[in-house]
N, C-alpha and C positions, 0 to 999 in steps of 0.2 A: 403312684410317683412318675408313672412314664407320661402321663398327661400334661403335670407339672413342668416336666423338664422339657417337653414339646412347647409348652407355652412360653418358657423363659427363652428357649432357643429362637422363637419365633419373635418374639419382644425385643431378644438382642438384635436380631437380624435387621429387623425393622428399623430400630434406633440407628444401626451404623448405616442402612440406606439414606433414612433422614437427613444423615450430617455428611452426604457423598460432596456436596457442593463447597462446603467448606473444609473439607479434608485437605491437610497438607500434600504438597507434590513429592515429597520425599521417596516415596515409593516408586514414583515414576521418573523421575529425573536419574541420571548415573550419579554414583555414589563419588563426593569429592576426594580428590588424591594431591599426590605432590605436582601433578602437571595441572591441574585446574582445582582453584581452592573452592571451599562453600561459599565464599564471599561472591563469586562470579568473576572473578580475577583471573589472570595467568598465575599457576602455582611458582613457587621456588625453582622446580624442575622443569617448568615449560621448556619445551624445542621447537624448532621446526627445521626443516631441511632447507636448504638452498640449490638452486640450479641456473647456472650461468651459461648465457648462448652466445656464440659468434655465427654469424649467418652469411652465405653469399647468396643473393638471389637473382634470377633474371625472369622477367616478364615478358614474353612473346606476344606482343600485339597482333601478329599474324595469325596464330595457332590459337590464344586465349589458353596457354599454358604456361605455368610456374616452374621453374627448376629451382632446386636449392641444397647447397652442401651445409650442414650446420655442424659445429663442435660443441657438445655439451659437456660442462665440468658439473658434475653432480657433488654436494657435500654431504655426507651424513652426520648429521648432528644429533641422531637420534642415540640411545643407549643400547640399541639392538644392532647384532652383524646381518648385513642385507645381502641374502645369496642371489638376488635377482632384482631387477629393477623393471618397472611399469611405466610403460609411454601411451599416451592418448594418441591415436589414428582418427581423428574426428572426421575427415574427408572420406573416410570409409564406410560413411552413413549412405552416401551415392553410389554405393556398389550395387550391382544387380541383385544380390542375395541378401541385402541389408536386412536386418531385423524392422528397423523402422517401416519397410514396406510390407513386410511379411505378415507383422502383428497388428497392423491397421484394420479396424473393425469397418466394414464396408456393406453397403445396402444400395440395392438397383436404385431406390427412391432417393438416393442423393446425386445421382449422374441425371443432369438437366439437359443435356445435349451432348450430340457427338463429340465436341470440342472438350466437354469433361471426361469422356472415356478417352479420347485420344492423350489428354494429359496425366493421364492415370498410368498409361501404358509409354510415355514418354521416356526414353530412356537416353543416357547419353556415358560416355566410359568413364564414368567418376572415380575416386578413391586414389590413395597414395600408390605410386610405384616405388618401391622400396629397392634402390640399386644396389646400395650397400651399406654394410654397418661394419665399421673397423675400430681397433683402438689406437691409441696414438702412435704405435709403430707399424700402423698399414696392415695388423693383421685381422681377419675376417672374426667377427664376434657371432656366438651361435645366438639366435633369435627366434621366437614362435609369434606369430599375429594371431589374435583370437578376435575376429571382427573389428571391432574399433579399439581395442587394446593391443598392446604389443609389448612381449616380457623378454628381455636381453637378460640372458643367463650369464653368471659373472663365472670366470676361472678360480677366482677364489673370491670369498665374502669380502664386503666393505665393511670394515669394522668401525666402531664409533670414531668420530674425529677425522677421519680418512675422505679424501675426495678421489675421484674417478673421472678420465675425459674419455672421450669417444667420439666417432664421427658417423654421421648418416648422410647419405646421398639420396634424393628423392626427386620426383616430379608428380605432377598432377594435372587432369586438364579442367581447367577454371569452369565453374557451372555458371550457366544463363540464368539470372535470378527470376527474370520474366518468364522463364518457361519450367525451371525445376524449383524455383525457391529457395529458400536458406537465407542464414545470417551473413553470407558474404558471397562475393560473385561478381559477375559484370553486368551492366546493363548497355544494350546496343542502340545508339542513337541512328535512325535511317534516314534521317534527314540530312546529316552530314557524314554519315557513314563513320561514326567514330564509338570510342568505347569508354565506359568510367567504369573502373575495377575498385571494389571496395573488398580489400581481401585481409581474411582472417581465418583461425583454425588451419593455417598453411603448412603448418611444419609439425613434425611429430614432437610433442610436449611431455616434459616429466609429469607423471601422475602426483599427488600428495600424499606422503606417508607421514602420519602423525599418531597419537598417543589415544584417539577415539576411535579409528576406522583400519590402522594399520595401513596398507595400500587402499587408496580409494581408487579402485578400478572398477567401478560399474560401468556398464556398457553405456555409450551415447546412444539414445533412442531418439533423440531430436527436441526433447520438453526441458530436461534436465540439464541446465547449462555447465558452466565449466568450474572446475576446482582446481588450483594451481598453486605452486610454491613461487617464492620470492626469488629472484636473481637479477643480474646485470646483463644487458643484452647490448651487442655491437652487431649492427645489421648494414649490409650493402647490397644496394637495390637497383639495378641495372634496368632501364626503362627506355622507351624511344625518346630523343635528344630534345623534343618539344614537350615531354610531359612533364607535368608539375606532380610532386609526391608529399603527401601529407602523410606523418608516421607518428608512433610511440616514442618519444625522446625529444633529442634534440639533434637537428641536423649540423654536421661535422664541416660541410664544404659548401656553403652557400656562396662562397667566394668563387669558386669554380664552374657554378652550374646557373647562377642569376645573373641576369644583365646588372650592368653598374647601377641604371637607373632603377632597378627592381630591388638591389642592396640598399640604396638611398632609402625607399620607401619603407623597406622592412626596419630599417634603423627609427626613420620616424615614428612607424608604429609601435615601437620598443617605448616610446615616451608618450605616446598620445592616450586621452581617456576618451576617444571616440574612434570608430574604425577607419582605418587607411589603407586604401586598395594598394596591394602589392602586386598583383597581377591584375590588369583591368579587363571588362569585358573585351573591348576592343582588341588587345592582344591574345585574348582567350579565341575570339573569332578567326582572328588571323591563323592561329596554330591550326584550329580545326580544318581550314581549307590547303594550308601547304603543309603536307605531312612530313616529318622529318624521318629521314631512312636511316640515320645514323642512332646512337644510344650515348647515354649519359648514366652515370653510375651516382647516386645518392646515398650516404653513411650518414646512418643515425646512429647514437647511443642513449641508451637509458638506464637510469641505476635505481636498484629496488623495485621494479615493477614485477607484476605476477603473469604478464603475457605481453605481445606486441602485434601491432595489426597497422596496415598501410593504406591508403587510397592513391591512385594514379589515373591521370588522363591529360590528354592535351587540352580538353573543354574547360579546365577549372579556371575560375575568377578565385582569387585570393586576397581576404584582407584581416586585418588584424587590429588589435588595441589592447594596450595593458590594463589589468587590474590590480590594486594592490591589495594583497590578504596579511594582516599582520606588518611585518617589516619587509615582506618579498612582494616585487612585481611580478605578477603572471601574466604570460603573453596570451591573450585570446585569440583564436584565429577562426575562420570558416572558408571551406574549400567548396564551391558551387558551380555549376554550368549556368550557362545564360536561362537555362530551362528554368531555373529557380528563382529569376528576378521577375517582378521587384519586391517578392517576399525576403529573399535570403539577403540581399544587400541592406535591406533596412532593418532588419531584426537578430538575424543569427548571432553575430558576434557580440553584439549587446544582450543576448539573452545568455550566451556563454557567461560573460562577466559577471551578470546578475547572480547565475546560479552559482560560480564558485565562491562569490562572497556571502550568499544567504547560508549555502550549506556550510560553510567554514563555520559560521557563527553557532549554528546549531549542533555540529558534529566535531571536526578538527580542522585547524588550518590546512589548506591545501598544499601539498608539500613539494608539488612538481613543478617544473618552470613553464610549461606550456599545458593548454588546453584546447580542443580542437572540435569543431562540427564539421562536419562531411554531409554535403547533401546527395541522395539517391533516391530514386523512387521507391515508395511505399517502406522500406527498410528503415528500422530503428534497432540499434545495437551498439553495444559499448563494449571497449577497451581499454587500457591505461592510458590518459592522456590524448584519446582519439575516440570519437563516436561517429556511427553513420545515421542518417535521420532522413525521413520524407516529409512531405509538405511541399507539394507541387502545384503554382497556379494554373490556370488555363492556358491554352497557346498564346490567347489575346493578352495575357497578362493580368485579366483579372482573377478573382477567388471569391469564395463565399467566407461568411466570417467563422463557419465551421473548419474549414482550411487552415485559416490564420490562426486559431484557437489550437486545431490539430497537431500544426507546427511548432507554435510557442510551446505546448505540452510535450511534445516528444524531445525536442531539442532540451529543456529544462530536465525531462526525467532521464536522458541517456547521459548527460551530461553530470548528473547527478550521480549515475553509475561509478563515478571515479571515485565515491566515497564508498557506497554499496555494492560491489564488495571487491573494487579493485584496490581499496586501502585497510577496511575492515572485512576482512577475506574469509567470509562464509562459505559454506560447503554447499554450493548451487546444485550441483548434482542430486543431493539429498532433500536439502531444505528451499524449496524456490522462495518461500515467502523471507526468509532472512535476507536476501537479496531484493526482491522486487517489493516486499511489502514494505520494510523498512524506508527504501528509496521512494516509494511511492507517498509515504507520508510526509517527507522531507520536501517533496515534489509539491505538495499541497501548500506546506508553509511557503516556497519561496513562489508560487505563483500567486498567492495572496499579497506580497511584497511587490509583485510584479505590476498588478492593476487591481485597483480596490474592486471588490466584488468580482473578481474574476471566476468565471463559470467551471470551477473545478469539475473534473468528471468524479474524482474519488477523494474521500477524506472525509466530509461530512458524514454523520451517522446517518440522516435521512435516507442518503442516497445507497444504502447496502441493505435497507428495508424488504425490499422486492427481493432481492435474493435469498433473503434468510427468512423469509415467510414463504418461501417455496416447496416444493415436494423434496422430502429428505431423501427421497432415494436418488435425488440428483446433485447432491451435496455433500462435501467432504471436510472433515476436520481441517482446520490450518494445518495441524501436524500430522501431513500426510507426504509420503514420498512424490517428487516431483512427478514420477512418469505415472502416478496413479490417481492424480487430482482430476476430480469431476468440474467442470466451470473453471478453468484455469485463471481466467483474469480476475472474476469474483473472489475466488479462493486464494490465488497466490499475491493479488496486489489489492484488490477493495477490500476484504475484510481486514486483513492485519493492518492496513492504512488507517481503517475507521476504528479498529481495537486501539490503536496507539492514540488517537486524537480524543477518543473518549478517555481514555487516561489522563490525558493532557488536559482537557477542560473541564471533565466532571467528577473523576475519581481522586486524583492527585493533585490536580490544578498545576498552572503552568510553571512556577518557579521551582516547587519539588520535581516535576518530570523533566523539565528542561536541563536542570542539574543532574538527575541520574543518567537521562539518555546521553549527555554529553559524557558523564563518566564511562559508560558502557563503551562510547566511540575512542576516547582516549585509550582506555584499557587494552583494547582490541585493536587498534591501528597496527596493521602491517604484522597481523597475527591471524590466527584461525579461530574463530570463536565458535560455538555451539549453542543451539537453543537455550541448553540450560546455563549457560553464562550469561547470556543477555536476560533469562529471567531472574537469575540471582541477582545479578548487577542492578537491576530496575528496584530491587528491593532493598539490597545491601545498603544503595546511595541515598535513600527515602525513606526508610523505617516504615514503608508501607507494606502491609501482608497482601500480596497479590495473589496468591495461591489461587483463591477462588475465582479469580479473573482468569488466569490463565487456562485452569481446568475449564471453565464455561465457554471462553470464545475461541482457544486454540485448539483443546482436545476433545470438543463435543460438537454437536452440529444443532444442540438447542438456539432458540431464536428468542428475541425479547418480545413480551406480550404481557405488559402488567397492566390489569385492569382495576378502576376503581369501581367496587361491586357494590358498596353499601356506604351510605352517609347517613347519619345519626345526630340529630342536633338536641342539646341539652342547655338548659339554663338553670343555674344555681337558685334554690329554695331559700327567700331570705329569711324564711321563718316569721314575717310580721304578717299577721293576720289581714290587715288592711290592704296591703299591696297584693298578698298572693291570693286572697278570695276574689279580688277586682279583677287581676289577670285571668282565674278560672273562669268568671263570669264573661270577659271579653274572648276568651279562647271558645269556649262554648257558643258563643253568638255567633264566631265565625266558623263553626263547622260545616261541611259540608252538608247537604239535607237530600235525604232519599226522593226519588222523583214520585213516589206514593204519598210520602207527606205532604209534598207541595199541591197535589192534585187533590188529596183530600180536605184541603182547607176551602176550598169551592165545593167539592162535590158532598162532604158530609156538612150540611146545615148546622146541626149542634149534636155535640155529644150528651151521653146520658149526664155526666158529671156536671155538663155545664147547665143543664135543666134542673138537675136534682142537688141542692145545696148540702144534702147530708150525705153525700157519697164521699167526698172528699175528708179525710180525717188528717191527723196530727201532719203524716208526712206527704199528705197531698196540698198542705197549707204552709208548710214551713219554707223559709227562704235560706238556700245554702249558702247565699253568698253573703249574709249577714255576720257581722263582726260583735261577739257577745264578751261578757265581763271575762269568761274562763279563758277564752281566747287571748285577749288582752293580758290576763295574769298569767299565761303560761309563756307568752312573749316575755313580759317583762322579766320572768326567771331565767328564761333563755339569755336574755342580755346581759344579766347581772353575772351569768358564768362562763359569758364568751369574751375574749381580748377583743380591744377596740381594732386592730387590725385586721382579726378575722371579720369583725361585723362591717368593717369597710370594706372588704374584699367581696362579701355578700352582697352589699348594697352597689357595686360598681357595675353592674348590669352585664357580667362575662358571659361570652356564647363559646359554649363548648360542642366541639364536634368529633365526633368519633367515625374516622374513615376505615374502611376495610379494602386491602389492597389483595389480588392473587395473580400468581404466578403463573399466567398460563403457558407461556414459551418454554419455561424450563430454564432458561437463564437469567440468573438473579443479578440486578442492577440497582444501582442507588436510586432512592424514589426523590423525585423533584415534583413538588407540588405549587402551582399557582394557586392562591386565593383571591378572589375578587370580592369586594365589599359592596354595601349597599351605596357609600359615596362614590365609587367607582376607583378607588385606590386597589392596589393590589399588594401581596405580601408573598414572599418564595420561600418556600422551607425547602431544605437539602437533607436528605438522610442517608448515611453512607449503607451500601449494599450490605452491609453486616445486621442490620435489621432482620434479616434472612435466616442468620446464622442457626437459629432452634428450628422454627417452622419456617420450611421453602417453600411453600405451595400458599398459605393465606397467611398474613400479617394484619394488625389494626394499629392505629395509631390516634392518640388524641391530641388536639390542636385548642388552643384557647385564645380567644380574640375579644377585642374592647367591643366590636361591632357586628352585626350580622353579617353572614356571607351569604352571597347570591350565586358564586358558582365556584367550582374547583376543577381544575385541569391538571393532568398527570403530564410530564414531560413536555413544559409548553415551550420550550426553544429547541426541540428535537434533538436534544444530546445523546439519547440512549438507544437509538435504532429499533424504537419500538415498531412493531409489524401491524398493529392494528390500533389506530388512532380513535376510533369510534367509541372505544370502551374506556378513554381515559376522561372524560368529562362528568360533571354532575352539575346542573342536569344533563341528560346526554344530547350532544351536538354531534350530529351526522355530517359527515364531510361530503360535499355535493361534487358530482361528477359531470361537467358540461357534455350533454348530448348533443352530438350534431347530425342532423338530419341529412344535411347536403353537404358533401365532400369536396373541397376545391380541386380543379384540376392540377395532377402535378406537373412542374415543369423541372428543366435541368438549368434553365436559366438562373445565373447566382445573383444577388443582389446589385453587385457593381456593373454587370452586364445590363440589368433592367434600368439603372439609372441611365447608362451609356443610350440606350434604346429611346428613353424618355427625353432625353437632351436632342437626339435625332429628331424626333417626332416635333419637339418645341421649336428646332429651327426649321423644319418643314413648312410650320404652320408660318 
């Protein structure tokens, strides 16, 4: 009895194990509730907090210091009384005792030079200097700073429906991005001794409080980006009088800070379908030389945004054009130093306009009045209505094709972040993929509409295959916290973007996917979605069970390797003895002959039975291919009992193929099989992933054709990210690799410079 029980338990556990890939995700996702519905939509009790800011900022161009005073009005829309408030102090990542420095894994082999070691030890006095926190009566408030988080203790709990206002005065030394790195900071231009500031994470900001995490106060360690509540901003920015400022929102006082000619150009740009220069390169170069000593204050307002950022420099060239989205004109703008030309004046604002238009088609209509691209070296970072982008030509104005595509891609990507996560406001501190992955997917769609056959770096399935076939010890599931991800770019950007592309092109189809994806975006615009909200909405709006897909692509490190391991060819027996015995004779005549038989034809002059006629008996003399009366009578009986339809089908010459597929990578996927026939024609068979629902490791499928197949290929259009194409064909076709014995000498000369040199040589001749 005991052995029987063990056998039953073993069988049961094996059966459960065999069903894991198609098990539902219910036990892995949070239980639906009043705040978040089972459909993936916000529940009827959904709430979110509001944080409004009024700020006065002073940028000291001599000391590279920012001083600020902010008044925060925080509204508690939750059902919970709050005894304290949590704020983010992201600049504290630059404190000497910052965790981000202490926890960094280091090896001596990573330091290639003295400069690498010096950069490791480079220190400047960073971090917020909080001077005071007071209530609106001027009374000090109790607070405690825990690294990159600050708790403000309230004199009495903030009850549901109530709001509180308080004031913070602070300053910090702006970081040199060329030395320290970072998402914001300044760049110094030695040739003209000027600065370009891209300023963000510059003020104490409210943390998110919601139904999922309570206070989202995970420490900022550098990777996991920012999770913020929506609110309204009014910001006054005092800078040198000759600086041009770009910022989140709309400027309220152009009339007092722009020249009459610049205001005229600005009004022209608002009506133009192509870029119009508001500040010209000549004006920017004049400002570079004649540095103003006085200051000006720019005033910006922004409504219903989750953050605020700005850029300031006397080096800025500024152009703009309109882009209509729905029934609204969006002013698309670019700010860039002369070092960005000719790339930036030619492309940036047009890319902004194209991105806003294309993303709106796939997600939600762009709701804000402006969209801005600011150029600074290396950086690519996003904020509401404004982003900072790299892509700089050589000093002689030439650039490589890679530099051009890099600039195009980063502008599309960073402007696209207006949608993910600035509008569809996911938790970046926890789930990088909901921000970067979704954005990279729509970036791919946008790139393809910018230029036919655009060489996108991420999106198509085959591009992720190298990563997925790699050592699993260096790979994380997509559903990994931002700070714990291995291979950040592949995991948070590339793999989720590929997954969505496969859903769109192969699993769901474009119509179903686009509808479901847009439904998710519309449901969660200006709200805080979670992964479960995304997963559930995609299924709810499409009627496609995708739990197997989320489980495999998002929760596991399995890869796709589906092998075509066996092909068996069958033809139907017609039962007609004349046809069948003739085919048997033909088949036997075509059989491969053993080498010994071939050699014996000449080596053995005459066998015994060839010499002695008494040797062969009945069996030696009979003709197995002859059709006799018994055969004919049996066939006539068969015909009499068989329907005309079945007889016609038997005579049609159908070719039957039994194909066997093995799941070697562990990740189940649809089967796409291309059959090539003797006449050169092809047919593609598409089988949903559910074919693996019972047997997850090995399945077979029978195909019936009117003519013979000469070859089969699995995943012929590279749709599934299959990591081994060599086992996808029958007969086997190995993928060749070109081996180069002699390698060309590398040169730093880009093709534009080479062409210039060639023209000089021709002129010299």
